[in-house]
C-alpha positions in Angstrom: -1.1 166.7 127.2 0.1 163.1 127.1 -2.8 160.2 126.8 -1.8 156.7 128.0 -3.9 153.2 127.2 -5.3 153.1 130.5 -7.5 156.7 130.3 -5.1 158.2 132.3 -3.8 161.8 131.0 -0.6 164.0 132.2 -0.7 167.9 132.0 2.5 169.5 131.3 2.5 172.3 134.2 5.2 171.6 136.2 8.2 173.0 137.0 10.4 171.9 133.9 7.3 171.8 131.1 5.4 174.6 131.8 2.5 175.7 130.0 1.2 179.3 130.1 -0.4 180.2 133.3 -3.3 181.4 132.0 -4.3 178.3 130.0 -3.1 175.7 133.1 -5.6 178.0 135.2 -8.8 177.3 132.6 -8.0 174.0 132.2 -7.6 173.1 136.1 -11.0 175.0 136.5 -12.9 172.6 134.2 -11.1 169.9 136.5 -11.9 170.9 139.9 -14.5 173.6 139.6 -17.5 173.1 137.3 -21.0 172.3 138.3 -21.3 168.8 137.3 -24.6 166.9 137.1 -25.7 163.6 135.7 -25.3 159.8 136.3 -21.9 159.1 137.5 -19.1 157.0 135.8 -15.5 156.1 136.1 -14.6 159.1 134.8 -10.6 160.1 133.7 -7.5 160.1 135.5 -5.2 163.3 135.1 -1.2 163.0 136.2 0.3 166.7 136.4 3.0 167.3 135.4 4.7 167.4 138.4 3.5 163.5 139.4 6.2 162.5 136.1 9.6 161.9 137.0 11.9 162.4 133.8 15.2 160.5 133.1 17.3 163.4 134.2 15.7 164.0 137.7 16.8 160.5 138.6 19.0 161.4 142.1 18.7 165.1 141.4 14.8 166.3 141.6 11.3 164.4 143.4 8.0 164.4 141.8 4.4 165.0 144.0 2.5 161.6 143.7 -1.2 163.2 143.2 -3.9 162.4 140.6 -7.1 164.1 139.7 -10.3 162.1 138.5 -12.2 163.9 136.0 -16.0 162.5 136.4 -17.3 161.2 133.0 -20.1 163.0 133.6 -21.2 166.3 135.2 -22.6 166.0 138.3 -23.2 168.9 141.5 -21.6 169.0 144.1 -23.3 167.6 147.2 -23.6 170.5 149.9 -23.5 168.1 152.6 -24.3 171.0 155.2 -26.9 173.0 153.3 -29.5 170.6 154.1 -30.1 169.2 150.4 -30.9 165.4 149.7 -28.1 163.5 149.4 -26.7 162.4 146.1 -26.7 158.5 145.9 -24.0 157.6 144.3 -21.1 160.1 144.1 -19.2 158.3 146.8 -15.9 160.0 147.2 -14.6 160.4 150.5 -15.0 163.3 153.4 -13.3 163.4 156.4 -16.1 161.8 158.2 -16.1 158.7 155.9 -12.5 158.4 156.4 -12.7 158.4 160.2 -15.3 155.9 159.7 -13.6 153.3 157.6 -10.2 153.7 159.1 -12.5 152.8 162.8 -11.9 156.7 164.3 -15.1 156.9 165.1 -18.0 154.5 165.6 -19.0 153.1 162.3 -22.6 154.0 161.3 -25.0 154.5 157.6 -22.4 151.8 156.3 -19.6 154.9 155.9 -21.4 156.4 153.2 -20.2 160.3 152.7 -23.3 161.3 151.9 -24.5 160.7 155.4 -22.0 160.2 158.0 -20.6 163.4 159.5 -18.5 162.2 162.5 -14.9 163.7 162.5 -12.2 162.5 163.9 -11.7 164.1 167.1 -7.8 163.7 168.1 -4.9 164.9 167.4 -2.0 166.9 169.3 1.7 167.9 169.2 2.8 169.0 165.9 2.7 167.4 162.3 5.0 168.7 159.3 4.1 168.7 155.8 7.1 168.8 153.4 6.5 169.9 149.8 8.0 171.8 147.3 7.2 175.8 145.6 4.4 178.1 146.6 0.9 177.4 147.8 -0.6 181.2 148.1 -4.0 180.2 148.9 -3.4 177.2 151.6 -4.8 178.8 154.8 -7.9 179.7 153.3 -8.5 176.5 151.3 -8.0 174.4 154.4 -10.0 176.9 156.1 -12.6 176.3 153.5 -12.3 172.8 153.8 -12.8 172.7 157.3 -16.0 174.7 157.0 -17.8 172.7 154.8 -17.1 169.3 156.5 -17.7 170.7 160.2 -14.1 170.0 161.6 -12.6 173.1 163.7 -10.3 175.3 162.6 -7.1 174.7 161.9 -4.0 175.7 164.0 -1.6 176.5 160.8 1.2 177.8 160.2 3.5 178.0 156.5 6.8 178.1 156.6 9.8 179.0 154.1 12.2 176.4 154.4 14.9 179.3 152.5 13.4 182.0 154.3 11.5 183.4 151.4 8.3 182.7 149.1 9.5 180.4 146.8 8.1 180.1 143.1 4.5 178.9 142.3 4.1 175.4 140.5 0.6 174.3 139.7 0.9 170.3 140.4 2.4 171.2 143.5 0.5 173.6 144.9 -2.4 170.5 144.2 -0.2 168.3 146.0 -0.2 170.9 148.9 -3.7 171.6 149.4 -4.3 167.5 149.4 -1.6 166.9 152.0 -2.6 169.9 154.4 -6.4 168.7 154.1 -5.7 165.1 154.8 -3.4 165.8 158.1 -6.3 168.1 159.4 -9.2 165.6 158.5 -7.6 162.7 160.7 -5.8 165.4 163.2 -7.6 168.3 163.6 -6.6 169.1 166.7 -2.6 168.7 166.0 -0.4 171.7 164.7 0.0 172.1 161.1 3.4 173.4 159.4 3.4 173.3 155.7 7.2 174.0 155.2 7.8 174.7 151.7 10.8 173.9 150.0 12.4 176.7 147.3 12.4 174.2 144.3 11.5 170.1 144.1 15.5 169.2 144.1 17.0 167.2 146.7 19.0 169.8 148.1 15.9 172.1 149.0 13.6 169.4 149.6 16.0 167.9 152.3 16.8 171.5 153.9 12.9 171.5 154.3 13.2 168.4 156.1 15.6 169.8 158.2 13.7 172.5 159.3 10.3 170.2 159.9 12.0 168.0 161.5 13.2 171.3 164.4 9.8 172.4 164.1 7.7 168.7 165.0 10.6 167.9 167.5 10.7 171.4 169.5 6.5 171.0 169.6 7.3 167.9 171.8 7.4 165.3 168.6 5.2 164.0 166.2 5.1 163.3 162.3 6.5 164.7 159.2 4.7 163.5 155.8 6.6 163.7 152.7 4.0 162.5 149.7 6.8 163.1 146.8 9.2 160.2 145.7 12.2 159.3 143.0 12.6 156.3 141.9 15.2 154.9 143.6 19.1 155.3 142.2 22.5 154.0 143.8 23.5 157.2 146.1 19.7 157.3 148.4 21.4 155.5 151.2 23.4 158.8 152.0 19.8 160.7 152.7 18.8 158.1 155.2 20.0 160.5 158.3 17.7 163.4 157.6 15.1 160.8 159.0 16.6 160.7 162.3 15.5 163.5 164.9 14.4 162.1 168.2 10.8 162.3 168.9 9.7 162.3 165.1 8.3 160.2 163.0 8.6 160.4 159.5 5.8 159.1 156.5 6.7 159.1 152.4 4.3 158.0 150.0 5.8 154.8 147.8 4.6 156.2 144.6 1.9 155.9 142.0 3.9 153.7 139.1 4.1 150.7 140.6 8.0 150.7 141.6 9.9 151.5 144.6 11.0 154.9 145.0 12.6 156.9 147.7 12.6 158.1 150.3 9.8 155.5 151.3 12.0 152.7 151.4 14.6 154.6 153.8 14.3 152.6 156.9 14.0 155.5 158.9 10.9 156.5 157.2 7.2 154.4 157.3 6.5 153.6 153.6 2.7 154.6 152.9 0.9 152.2 150.1 -2.0 153.0 148.5 -5.7 150.8 148.6 -9.1 151.2 146.7 -12.3 151.7 148.8 -14.9 149.1 148.0 -18.4 150.4 148.4 -22.0 149.0 147.3 -22.5 150.6 144.1 -26.4 150.9 145.4 -26.5 151.9 148.9 -22.6 153.4 149.2 -21.7 151.1 152.0 -18.4 150.5 152.5 -17.5 146.6 151.9 -14.0 146.7 152.3 -10.3 147.7 150.6 -8.3 146.2 147.7 -5.6 147.2 146.5 -4.5 149.9 144.0 -2.7 148.7 141.0 -0.4 151.2 140.6 0.6 152.1 143.9 4.3 151.1 144.5 5.8 148.3 146.1 8.7 145.6 146.2 11.8 145.6 147.6 14.4 148.2 147.8 16.8 147.8 145.0 19.2 149.6 147.6 18.4 149.7 151.6 19.0 146.6 153.3 16.0 144.8 155.4 15.8 146.6 158.9 16.0 144.5 162.4 11.7 145.6 162.4 11.5 143.6 159.1 13.0 140.5 160.5 9.6 138.3 161.1 9.2 139.0 157.1 12.0 138.1 156.1 11.1 135.3 153.7 9.0 137.6 151.8 11.4 140.8 151.3 14.8 138.6 151.5 17.8 140.8 152.2 16.1 144.0 151.6 14.1 146.7 152.7 10.3 145.7 151.7 7.7 148.2 151.2 5.1 149.4 151.9 4.5 149.2 155.9 0.5 150.0 156.0 -1.5 151.4 153.3 -4.4 153.5 153.0 -6.7 155.0 150.1 -5.2 156.1 146.8 -6.8 154.9 143.8 -8.7 158.4 142.4 -11.5 155.8 141.4 -12.5 156.1 145.1 -10.8 159.5 145.9 -11.2 162.0 148.6 -12.8 165.3 148.3 -9.9 168.3 148.6 -11.0 171.9 147.9 -8.3 174.4 145.9 -9.8 177.9 145.5 -7.1 178.7 142.5 -8.2 175.9 140.2 -12.0 176.5 140.9 -12.6 174.5 144.3 -13.6 171.3 144.9 -11.6 168.5 143.7 -11.7 164.6 143.5 -7.8 163.4 143.8 -5.9 160.5 144.6 -2.5 159.0 144.4 -0.1 157.8 147.2 -0.4 161.5 148.1 -3.5 160.6 149.7 -2.2 157.9 151.9 0.9 159.5 153.5 -1.1 162.6 155.3 -3.6 160.3 155.8 -1.4 157.6 157.8 0.6 160.1 159.9 -2.6 161.8 160.8 -4.4 158.8 162.2 -1.1 157.5 164.1 -0.7 161.5 165.3 -4.8 160.7 166.4 -3.2 157.6 168.1 -1.4 159.5 170.6 1.8 157.3 171.3 4.2 159.5 169.6 7.0 156.9 169.0 10.9 158.5 169.4 11.6 157.1 166.3 10.3 155.9 163.3 12.1 152.6 163.5 10.6 152.5 167.1 7.1 153.3 165.3 7.6 150.4 162.8 8.7 148.0 165.9 5.3 148.6 167.3 3.4 148.4 164.0 5.0 145.1 162.7 4.6 143.8 166.3 1.3 144.2 166.2 -0.1 142.9 162.9 -1.3 139.9 163.6 -3.1 141.2 166.5 -7.0 142.1 165.6 -8.8 145.1 165.4 -5.1 147.0 164.6 -5.0 146.8 161.2 -7.4 145.4 158.0 -5.4 142.7 156.4 -5.7 143.6 152.4 -5.9 140.3 151.1 -6.9 140.6 147.4 -5.7 142.5 144.4 -2.6 142.8 142.6 -0.1 145.8 142.1 3.6 146.8 141.7 5.8 146.3 138.0 3.3 144.4 135.5 1.0 143.8 138.3 3.5 141.1 139.7 2.7 141.4 143.1 -0.3 139.7 144.5 -2.1 140.4 147.6 -2.4 138.0 150.6 -2.9 137.4 154.1 -0.5 139.1 156.0 2.3 141.3 154.7 2.6 141.5 151.2 4.3 144.1 148.4 0.9 145.7 147.8 -0.2 146.9 151.3 2.5 146.1 153.5 0.4 145.1 157.0 -2.8 146.3 155.8 -4.7 149.3 156.5 -4.9 151.1 160.1 -8.1 150.1 162.1 -8.8 152.2 165.4 -5.9 153.5 167.6 -4.2 150.4 168.7 -1.1 148.8 167.4 0.4 152.1 166.0 
């Protein structure tokens, strides 16, 4: 376990530095499955080993971008559907509150997750989630998540990219639970494929991308979302062609360490950055979104500026700039996810939240671009149109918090966060 100066901890339970499975299960049961009661404070952010990149991984293996929030004091999981009184102060996001914030439904009750119940009703065709290793309980956990929040049963299928069941990794399993549940929350009528790579090596992950692309294309089009990333390296551009299947739009997390990462910097991928949700501390009413200081952003080290970013050349220069869009990622304002392997309900954050959320929102919008370039051409052409995006104009991000948000496109949140179905 590693401690950092900003109250974040890293658990060593990944594929390269594994603790005994029993110890891991016990630790995460405490984090995710305990019954909590008391007054909510910030809590502590826990970073799984799977979300750390080691020097030997560069250009070889990817890491997840998921973080867990461990509340500072114990509280009881609010059983919204059980008719119990709302627990004012526990304002973590539900499918209904997210649909409210991003205007997939009519905004009511301040988008307070303790009160709002109207979920997104959109989605069609297919969304494929690409992750590494196996999540044995993925289908059952997705069903429990759907039942808790009044979502329809998911049209869900797990696919093994290598043809056989991959090995298990605790951090990647948590990633997979997050990804499929956020996709279903935003696009409940879409077919969901969870395509599991045999490992987090690029060789295995990009094989899984090929499988996922074929499945989505065969369904008539849709999205592929990848919440994993790697720091940039000189040979990354050789992988860009993997994201060019016709009628498939690709999404990827920009990362949780401030720096730019691949594959989000590929010109053939929608780069999903992170925000923080601001709520009234007393009423829980949604106020606005600000930046998340840990979200990845900036000019790519190796990718050239694509044509769809010509209008922001004065900001990005000659290089591809990321992110393109952003959504909630700050674990302090995180989302509820269900993972039975570790005891049940977890509060999760990281740009691993924003990529599947954005993929689901774009799917619900129903425009189904022929390529990522076509999708982003639409986004950038409409970024200033009223009602299409929420311009996140305050906060900072990037290496050493060196980038500032401002009016219009910036390195923290791109065009901003989506609002409604138009322009995307």
